[in-house]
ZAPAZA-656843 format. One line per field, with one value per residue (C-alpha): residue in one letter; x negated, y negated, z. Coordinates in Angstrom, 2 decimals. Layout:
BEGIN
type c(A ...) .
px c(X ...) .
py c(Y ...) .
pz c(Z ...) .
***
This chain:
BEGIN
type c(M G K I R P N K S T Q N G K K Y R S N Y H V S F T L P S G T I G A T I P N T K D N K S L A E A V L L H G N T I E E Q A W R Y P K V K D W E A E L Y Q I L G V K D K V S L Q E D S A I I S A G F Q Q M V T E K I K L N T I S R R T A T S C Y R Y A E L Y L I Q A L G D K A I T Q I V R K D K E Q I L Q T M E A S R L T A G G I N N Y N K T I M T F L R W C V K N E L I G K L P F T L E Q I K Q P S L N R I S R I S E E V F E E I C Q S G T N P I Q V A Y W R V C Y T I A L R K C E I N P D K A D K H Y E G L F H Q C E Q D S Q G N I Y L H V F G K G K K Y R K V P L P L H V I E D Y V T I L Q H R L H P S T I S Q S F K K A A I K A G Y P E F R F H H T R H S G I A N M L K G S D G N L F W V S K V V G H S K I T T T M K Y L R D E E F A W E M I V E N K N V L E I) .
px c(0.00 -1.15 -2.02 -0.94 -2.53 -2.52 -5.77 -7.04 -9.21 -10.88 -10.96 -12.27 -12.37 -8.72 -7.49 -4.88 -2.92 -3.18 -1.98 -1.48 -4.01 -2.78 -5.00 -4.56 -6.67 -7.10 -9.16 -11.75 -11.91 -10.16 -8.65 -7.23 -6.57 -5.11 -1.64 -1.14 1.84 2.48 1.44 5.10 6.56 5.74 8.56 6.63 3.58 5.79 7.30 3.79 2.98 6.08 5.28 1.65 2.58 4.39 1.31 -0.98 1.16 1.16 -2.62 -3.25 -0.83 -1.98 -5.45 -6.32 -3.04 -3.60 -6.09 -4.55 -7.04 -5.86 -2.25 -2.92 -4.98 -2.08 0.49 -2.03 -2.36 -6.07 -6.02 -9.49 -10.95 -9.63 -11.77 -14.76 -14.64 -15.69 -19.33 -19.01 -18.51 -20.95 -22.75 -20.50 -17.33 -18.79 -19.82 -16.38 -14.64 -17.01 -16.47 -12.70 -12.70 -14.92 -12.75 -9.61 -11.26 -12.57 -16.13 -17.26 -15.74 -14.87 -17.65 -20.21 -18.70 -19.16 -22.65 -24.90 -23.08 -22.57 -26.23 -27.43 -25.27 -26.69 -30.30 -29.59 -28.02 -30.86 -33.33 -31.51 -28.80 -25.12 -25.56 -23.70 -24.18 -25.10 -28.06 -29.76 -32.92 -36.04 -38.19 -35.71 -37.04 -40.18 -38.12 -36.02 -39.11 -40.65 -37.46 -37.32 -41.00 -40.53 -37.45 -39.54 -37.20 -38.43 -39.27 -36.07 -34.01 -35.54 -34.90 -31.30 -30.56 -32.47 -30.38 -27.18 -28.32 -28.98 -25.49 -24.12 -26.09 -24.95 -21.36 -21.82 -23.03 -20.11 -17.65 -19.41 -20.37 -23.93 -25.14 -27.88 -29.83 -32.22 -34.66 -34.98 -35.82 -37.93 -37.86 -40.97 -42.86 -42.11 -45.11 -45.89 -45.78 -42.84 -44.33 -41.08 -38.65 -39.09 -37.75 -39.85 -38.14 -39.18 -37.86 -34.64 -34.01 -34.56 -31.97 -29.51 -29.97 -29.18 -25.85 -22.80 -20.46 -21.32 -19.04 -21.06 -24.30 -23.00 -22.58 -26.12 -27.67 -26.06 -27.06 -30.60 -31.00 -29.76 -30.29 -26.66 -25.62 -23.18 -20.13 -21.09 -20.46 -16.72 -14.91 -11.60 -11.36 -8.36 -10.11 -10.55 -12.67 -15.62 -15.74 -14.68 -17.62 -16.92 -18.00 -16.41 -17.69 -18.10 -19.56 -20.99 -20.93 -24.27 -22.91 -24.82 -22.95 -23.13 -21.78 -20.53 -21.40 -19.79 -22.04 -23.23 -22.40 -19.98 -22.95 -22.47 -25.01 -25.04 -26.68 -27.39 -26.23 -28.79 -27.46 -28.80 -26.38 -23.27 -21.90 -22.38 -20.74 -17.68 -17.43 -17.31 -14.49 -12.53 -13.08 -12.79 -14.80 -14.71 -17.96 -18.65 -18.38 -21.04 -23.59 -22.87 -23.01 -26.35 -27.74 -26.68 -28.28 -31.49 -31.68 -30.99 -33.73 -36.20 -36.24 -34.26 -36.02 -34.03 -30.57 -28.39 -29.59 -33.04 -31.64 -31.47 -35.01 -36.14 -34.28 -35.94 -39.39 -38.84 -37.82 -40.94 -43.02 -41.28 -41.44 -45.14 -44.27 -42.00 -40.65 -38.42 -36.62 -36.14 -34.90 -32.17 -31.06 -30.81 -29.27 -32.05 -31.78 -35.50 -38.43 -39.99 -37.18 -38.08 -41.74 -40.92 -40.27 -43.95 -44.81 -44.65 -48.33 -47.96 -46.08 -48.59 -51.44 -49.61 -49.32 -53.04 -54.05 -51.74 -53.09 -56.77 -57.52 -57.28 -60.60 -62.27 -63.51) .
py c(0.00 -3.52 -6.08 -9.68 -12.36 -16.17 -17.91 -20.43 -23.46 -25.83 -29.60 -32.03 -29.22 -28.28 -25.07 -25.25 -22.47 -22.29 -19.91 -16.20 -13.59 -10.24 -7.17 -3.59 -0.44 1.48 4.61 2.27 -0.05 -2.95 -5.77 -8.98 -12.63 -15.74 -16.46 -20.13 -22.13 -19.76 -21.94 -22.67 -19.87 -16.52 -14.85 -15.40 -13.63 -10.82 -10.40 -10.04 -7.54 -5.47 -5.36 -4.51 -1.67 0.03 -0.24 0.91 4.04 4.90 4.34 7.00 9.44 8.89 7.29 7.79 6.84 3.04 0.35 -0.25 -2.97 -5.01 -4.44 -5.78 -8.72 -9.81 -9.86 -11.56 -14.34 -13.92 -12.67 -14.14 -11.32 -8.79 -10.22 -10.35 -6.61 -6.29 -5.95 -9.03 -11.45 -14.33 -16.47 -19.53 -17.45 -15.75 -19.04 -20.50 -17.53 -17.57 -21.29 -20.91 -18.16 -20.10 -23.20 -21.15 -19.61 -23.03 -21.65 -24.67 -28.06 -29.38 -31.90 -29.09 -27.25 -30.24 -31.08 -28.31 -25.34 -27.08 -28.06 -24.61 -23.11 -25.54 -24.74 -21.00 -21.29 -23.56 -20.85 -17.74 -18.97 -18.28 -14.55 -11.57 -11.12 -7.47 -8.59 -10.45 -8.46 -8.65 -10.40 -13.32 -14.47 -15.90 -17.90 -19.38 -20.34 -22.01 -23.97 -25.18 -26.15 -28.14 -29.92 -32.26 -31.57 -31.90 -28.73 -29.20 -29.50 -26.35 -24.43 -25.62 -24.50 -21.23 -20.48 -21.12 -18.87 -16.08 -16.65 -16.15 -12.94 -11.51 -12.40 -10.49 -7.42 -7.67 -7.83 -4.94 -7.02 -5.76 -2.75 -4.45 -7.67 -7.93 -10.09 -12.47 -16.17 -17.07 -20.47 -22.50 -24.53 -28.24 -30.56 -32.72 -35.87 -36.73 -38.20 -38.93 -40.26 -43.88 -45.16 -48.07 -51.22 -50.42 -46.86 -47.99 -50.45 -47.67 -45.53 -48.45 -49.02 -45.33 -45.75 -46.03 -47.76 -51.24 -50.66 -47.61 -49.53 -52.28 -49.71 -48.43 -51.92 -52.91 -49.65 -49.87 -53.46 -53.15 -49.40 -48.47 -44.85 -43.77 -43.76 -47.08 -48.90 -48.44 -51.75 -50.02 -48.76 -46.56 -44.73 -41.19 -40.03 -41.95 -39.79 -42.60 -44.87 -48.42 -52.06 -55.49 -58.74 -62.10 -65.51 -67.70 -71.51 -71.83 -69.90 -66.68 -63.51 -60.47 -56.95 -55.46 -51.81 -48.98 -46.13 -42.67 -41.58 -44.53 -46.85 -50.54 -52.88 -56.26 -56.41 -59.62 -59.52 -61.15 -63.68 -61.81 -58.90 -60.99 -60.45 -56.69 -56.75 -58.58 -55.83 -53.25 -55.13 -55.21 -51.60 -48.63 -45.52 -42.08 -41.35 -38.27 -40.40 -42.76 -40.01 -37.80 -40.65 -41.76 -38.23 -38.04 -41.41 -40.37 -37.20 -39.18 -41.66 -38.82 -38.74 -35.63 -35.48 -38.44 -38.34 -41.11 -40.89 -41.86 -45.38 -45.64 -44.28 -46.83 -49.70 -48.93 -48.69 -52.00 -53.68 -52.37 -53.73 -57.11 -57.56 -56.64 -53.41 -54.92 -51.61 -53.13 -55.47 -52.77 -50.20 -52.61 -53.51 -49.89 -48.49 -46.35 -46.02 -45.11 -46.76 -43.32 -42.54 -45.61 -44.61 -41.41 -43.48 -44.42 -40.84 -41.66 -41.60 -43.94 -46.50 -46.20 -46.93 -50.00 -51.30 -50.69 -52.55 -55.51 -55.88 -55.31 -58.85 -57.45 -55.69 -58.83 -60.19) .
pz c(0.00 -0.80 1.85 2.23 4.41 4.56 3.71 6.23 5.69 8.14 7.78 10.37 12.91 12.41 10.81 8.08 6.43 2.65 -0.09 0.51 -0.59 -1.92 -2.37 -3.59 -3.51 -6.76 -7.44 -8.98 -5.97 -4.24 -6.28 -4.86 -5.51 -3.93 -5.29 -6.23 -4.89 -1.99 0.94 1.72 -0.37 1.19 -0.73 -3.98 -2.56 -1.27 -4.75 -6.19 -3.44 -4.22 -7.93 -7.25 -4.89 -7.78 -9.99 -7.17 -6.61 -10.32 -10.52 -7.86 -9.52 -13.10 -12.93 -16.61 -18.25 -18.27 -17.41 -14.00 -13.11 -16.08 -15.04 -11.55 -12.74 -14.93 -12.13 -9.84 -12.38 -13.08 -16.65 -17.26 -15.18 -17.68 -20.46 -18.14 -17.71 -21.35 -22.31 -24.54 -21.61 -22.09 -19.52 -19.89 -19.45 -16.39 -14.81 -15.43 -13.81 -10.80 -10.23 -10.52 -7.90 -5.49 -5.75 -5.05 -1.99 -0.84 -0.97 -2.99 -3.70 -7.13 -6.67 -6.25 -9.22 -11.55 -10.33 -9.00 -10.55 -13.88 -14.28 -13.17 -15.93 -18.49 -17.52 -17.67 -21.12 -22.25 -21.25 -22.51 -24.84 -24.19 -24.60 -23.16 -19.42 -19.96 -22.08 -19.20 -18.48 -16.33 -18.94 -19.04 -15.68 -17.27 -19.77 -16.96 -14.98 -18.03 -18.70 -15.11 -15.18 -18.39 -17.01 -14.83 -11.92 -8.35 -6.45 -4.45 -7.63 -9.12 -5.89 -5.85 -9.41 -9.00 -5.92 -7.88 -10.74 -8.23 -6.77 -10.28 -10.85 -7.51 -8.44 -11.71 -9.78 -7.36 -10.26 -12.03 -15.06 -14.57 -12.62 -10.58 -10.29 -13.26 -11.29 -8.34 -8.59 -5.58 -3.90 -4.67 -2.08 -2.14 -2.30 0.71 -1.45 -3.68 -6.83 -8.68 -6.10 -7.24 -10.55 -11.74 -13.01 -16.59 -16.48 -14.82 -17.66 -20.20 -18.39 -18.30 -22.03 -22.60 -20.78 -23.01 -20.54 -19.17 -16.15 -15.13 -15.63 -13.32 -10.53 -11.14 -11.03 -7.74 -6.04 -7.42 -6.23 -2.64 -2.07 -1.50 -1.28 -3.97 -1.68 -0.04 -3.33 -2.70 -1.90 -1.05 2.52 1.62 -1.25 0.12 -2.81 -1.35 1.80 4.13 3.22 2.03 2.18 2.46 0.95 2.69 1.84 4.61 4.90 3.05 0.05 0.79 -0.07 2.21 2.13 5.38 4.74 6.70 5.72 6.58 10.12 10.41 10.91 10.13 8.57 6.85 3.42 1.43 -2.19 -4.56 -7.06 -10.10 -9.54 -8.74 -12.25 -11.93 -8.51 -9.90 -12.53 -9.73 -8.02 -11.29 -12.34 -9.98 -10.88 -9.30 -7.41 -9.54 -12.67 -11.33 -10.61 -13.61 -16.11 -14.65 -14.95 -18.61 -19.35 -17.58 -19.67 -22.84 -21.97 -21.44 -17.64 -16.64 -13.25 -11.95 -10.42 -9.07 -5.45 -6.72 -7.20 -3.40 -3.05 -5.60 -3.95 -0.62 -2.23 -4.07 -0.81 0.91 -1.92 -2.01 1.76 1.96 3.78 6.44 7.71 10.38 7.96 5.32 7.83 8.98 5.45 4.25 7.43 8.91 12.69 12.91 11.19 10.71 8.26 6.20 6.26 4.39 1.27 1.24 0.31 -3.39 -4.39 -7.37 -5.28 -2.43 -4.86 -6.18 -2.62 -2.03 -5.21 -4.53 -1.00 -1.79 -0.59 2.94 2.28 0.95 4.29) .
***
């Protein structure tokens, strides 16, 4: 007999009931799925359970008469799985099915699906081509490693995508698309110095010129200039897509414009808004963008400009480094502007070797005693 149970999710420390999950046991193994639109409609899940029990009983009586797995997948509403049982299932189809399942089970968010998982899929296909999953073999590991090495990603980025690719391969084994893991992608050691965390002014302009939407570019420029986090660029306190982070604008009696930023960890800080980005800031006020659109469009422009190693959060790294440079290394001032509670956190942005050398050259007069 099949089993039915309500899924539960946790948000802000509270448990919430979600859609019902129905599972059955066939001679070939256990099959189950979460039934959409059943959170407040248990009768629908029970109807699926009743229908599935009939199929389950027939499968045990006549195991070779039909493809009973396909029958159950159809009534469970996951017909895509049927096609994935075929040897011709390709990498892109497998990734899509895995992501769909993980979103339904609340294992990953849609934001993770469109960022980390999506780029891991693209790198895997770039390395191997969109071939059949059954054709992934041990020797493909070297091609993946070479593709990652040529991508100019940071060690952390490579580790992140390698981890996601391994998650995909384990999912394929679990769903019997392949018999065993063809290889293992090990995590590589991250260097002690981050050489590519800072985007120079020249490179940033190249990336902006590669952008196709001036509204998106306006968001990039403001964040690059005053080192805002992506979600802190949000001027609407009620916009839940920005994870509760926002800012408010104010002009003092001398005409100076400030942003009251309510950032990470609900910390407040006051940030001056330079005059040369006022026009871009007005564009932000006039045009609301989803946070994922801001980061994904920047990544596409960076790739187009020939700098695939950069992602949107590097604009904050760069803004902090530029402030350190412009303030002659005033760590206290910079830490207050960017919202670091400890100066040691701000000091980490001095790890960029190229930037550190620039600071040494510009201050060489200190040695001329």
